[in-house]
C-alpha positions as CSV (number, residue, x, y, z in Angstrom):
1,M,141.8,60.8,42.2
2,S,140.8,63.0,39.2
3,T,137.5,64.6,38.5
4,A,136.2,64.7,35.0
5,L,135.6,68.2,33.6
6,P,132.0,69.1,32.8
7,E,130.9,68.7,29.2
8,W,130.7,72.5,28.6
9,F,134.3,73.0,29.6
10,Y,136.1,71.0,26.9
11,P,136.7,71.6,24.1
12,G,135.0,74.9,24.6
13,P,133.4,77.1,22.0
14,P,134.8,77.3,18.4
15,G,137.7,79.9,18.5
16,G,138.1,79.6,22.2
17,W,136.5,81.4,25.1
18,T,136.2,85.2,25.2
19,A,136.3,87.6,28.2
20,D,132.6,88.4,28.1
21,M,131.8,84.7,28.3
22,L,133.2,84.5,31.9
23,D,130.1,86.3,33.2
24,H,127.9,83.6,31.7
25,L,129.4,80.3,32.7
26,P,126.9,77.7,33.6
27,P,125.8,76.9,37.1
28,G,128.3,74.7,38.9
29,A,131.3,76.4,37.2
30,P,134.2,77.1,39.6
31,R,133.9,80.5,41.4
32,H,137.3,81.6,40.3
33,V,138.2,81.1,36.6
34,E,140.8,83.0,34.7
35,L,140.9,83.4,30.9
36,I,144.5,83.3,29.5
37,D,144.9,83.2,25.7
38,G,141.3,82.1,25.2
39,S,141.6,79.1,27.6
40,L,139.8,78.8,30.9
41,I,142.0,78.2,33.9
42,P,140.1,77.2,37.1
43,R,141.9,78.1,40.3
44,S,143.1,75.1,42.3
45,P,142.7,74.9,46.1
46,Q,145.0,77.4,47.8
47,T,147.5,76.8,50.6
48,G,147.5,78.4,54.0
49,F,150.4,80.6,53.0
50,H,148.4,81.9,50.1
51,M,145.3,82.6,52.3
52,L,147.4,84.4,55.0
53,M,149.3,86.5,52.5
54,L,146.0,87.6,50.8
55,R,144.6,88.5,54.3
56,L,147.7,90.4,55.2
57,L,147.8,92.4,52.0
58,E,144.1,93.1,52.1
59,R,144.2,94.3,55.7
60,S,147.5,96.3,55.4
61,L,147.3,98.0,52.0
62,R,146.0,101.5,52.7
63,P,145.9,103.4,49.4
64,P,144.9,107.1,49.3
65,A,141.2,107.9,49.0
66,A,141.3,108.0,45.2
67,F,142.1,104.2,45.2
68,M,140.8,101.1,46.8
69,A,142.2,97.6,47.4
70,V,140.1,94.7,46.1
71,R,140.8,91.0,45.9
72,E,140.1,88.1,43.5
73,M,138.5,90.2,40.7
74,T,139.4,89.9,37.1
75,V,140.9,92.5,34.7
76,T,139.8,92.4,31.1
77,L,143.0,92.9,29.1
78,G,141.6,92.0,25.8
79,P,139.0,89.8,24.1
80,R,140.8,86.6,25.1
81,Q,142.5,87.8,28.2
82,R,140.8,88.1,31.6
83,P,143.2,87.1,34.4
84,E,142.3,87.3,38.1
85,P,145.1,88.8,40.2
86,D,145.0,88.0,43.9
87,I,145.0,91.7,44.9
88,L,144.4,94.9,42.9
89,I,144.6,98.5,43.7
90,V,142.1,100.2,41.5
91,K,140.8,103.7,41.0
92,R,137.8,104.1,43.3
93,P,135.4,105.5,40.7
94,A,135.9,102.3,38.6
95,F,134.4,100.2,41.4
96,S,130.6,99.4,41.6
97,P,128.8,96.6,43.4
98,K,127.8,95.1,40.0
99,I,131.3,95.1,38.4
100,T,132.8,91.7,37.6
101,S,136.0,92.9,35.8
102,F,138.1,96.0,35.7
103,K,139.7,97.8,32.7
104,P,143.5,97.9,32.7
105,E,143.5,101.7,32.8
106,D,141.6,101.5,36.1
107,V,144.2,99.2,37.7
108,H,147.1,100.9,39.6
109,L,148.7,97.7,41.0
110,A,148.3,94.0,40.3
111,V,149.6,91.5,42.9
112,E,150.1,87.8,42.4
113,V,150.7,85.4,45.3
114,V,152.5,82.5,43.7
115,S,151.3,78.9,44.3
116,E,152.9,75.8,42.9
117,E,150.4,75.4,40.1
118,S,150.5,79.1,39.0
119,R,154.3,79.7,39.2
120,E,154.9,79.9,35.4
121,R,151.8,82.1,34.8
122,D,152.7,84.4,37.8
123,R,156.3,84.8,36.9
124,T,156.1,85.0,33.1
125,T,152.8,85.0,31.4
126,K,150.8,87.5,33.6
127,P,153.5,90.1,34.0
128,I,153.9,90.3,30.3
129,K,150.2,90.7,29.7
130,Y,149.8,93.3,32.5
131,A,152.7,95.3,31.1
132,D,151.4,95.1,27.6
133,A,148.1,96.5,29.0
134,G,149.8,99.4,30.7
135,I,149.3,98.5,34.3
136,Q,151.8,100.7,36.1
137,Y,152.8,98.4,39.1
138,F,153.1,94.7,39.6
139,W,154.1,92.7,42.7
140,R,154.8,89.0,42.9
141,V,154.9,87.4,46.3
142,E,156.5,84.0,46.8
143,Q,157.3,81.7,49.7
144,E,161.0,81.3,50.7
145,D,161.8,79.0,53.6
146,G,158.2,79.5,54.8
147,L,158.4,83.3,54.8
148,P,157.1,85.7,52.2
149,V,159.4,87.5,49.8
150,A,157.9,90.3,47.6
151,Y,159.3,91.2,44.2
152,T,158.2,94.7,43.1
153,F,158.1,96.0,39.6
154,E,157.3,99.3,37.8
155,L,156.3,99.7,34.1
156,E,159.1,101.3,32.0
157,P,157.0,103.1,29.4
158,A,159.5,103.3,26.6
159,V,159.7,99.5,26.3
160,R,156.3,98.7,27.9
161,A,157.9,96.1,30.2
162,Y,158.4,95.8,34.0
163,V,161.7,96.6,35.6
164,P,162.4,95.4,39.1
165,T,162.2,98.0,41.9
166,G,163.0,95.7,44.8
167,I,163.1,92.4,46.6
168,H,161.5,92.6,50.0
169,R,161.8,90.3,53.0
170,K,160.2,91.0,56.4
171,R,159.1,94.5,55.3
172,L,157.9,95.9,52.0
173,R,158.8,99.6,51.7
174,T,158.3,101.2,48.3
175,N,156.5,104.0,46.5
176,I,153.8,103.3,43.9
177,G,152.7,106.9,43.5
178,F,152.1,106.8,47.3
179,D,154.3,105.4,50.1
180,V,153.8,101.7,51.0
181,D,155.2,100.3,54.2
182,L,154.0,96.7,55.0
183,D,155.2,94.4,57.7
184,L,155.4,91.0,56.0
185,D,154.9,89.0,59.2
186,L,152.3,86.4,58.5
187,D,151.6,85.8,62.2
188,Q,149.6,89.1,62.3
189,A,147.4,87.8,59.5
190,A,146.7,84.6,61.4
191,R,145.2,86.6,64.3
């Protein structure tokens, strides 16, 4: 069964959508919409794995007082780029109750939890865009045999690209300017 897209969605405005337009979508627009290369990408329904992983990260990430963890907010990377990472660690002064999108210089870490429909964007498209924007750390979390595996990356400034810093199963231990030690047991998120 397919649902027709609303009239305003396609073909979109001449020249494509822009980052500032996301704050002015019509009533009835999906709650979570990303902008990649001037195209709107509505988020599809998420799996239980995705929901539990987000809950685990949101509850377990404990950044220092200068930062805060937020979920499902966009980052404006440019006029035609406004992706929505699943989890962000941002500079605390950048947050306000009215904010709808962060600037890349205020983002310390972007995390994508991969789903079937977002695999290519989460593995290829978004990391390139986050690195180009100068976001220092990126994590990608995937499901492997029903369990989470976290791939961690750090920006290499000379080439402005991410280099891998680890592949983590069961426990994610790394340093992103502060120590991180996360138990990746999804059972604790289900409680």
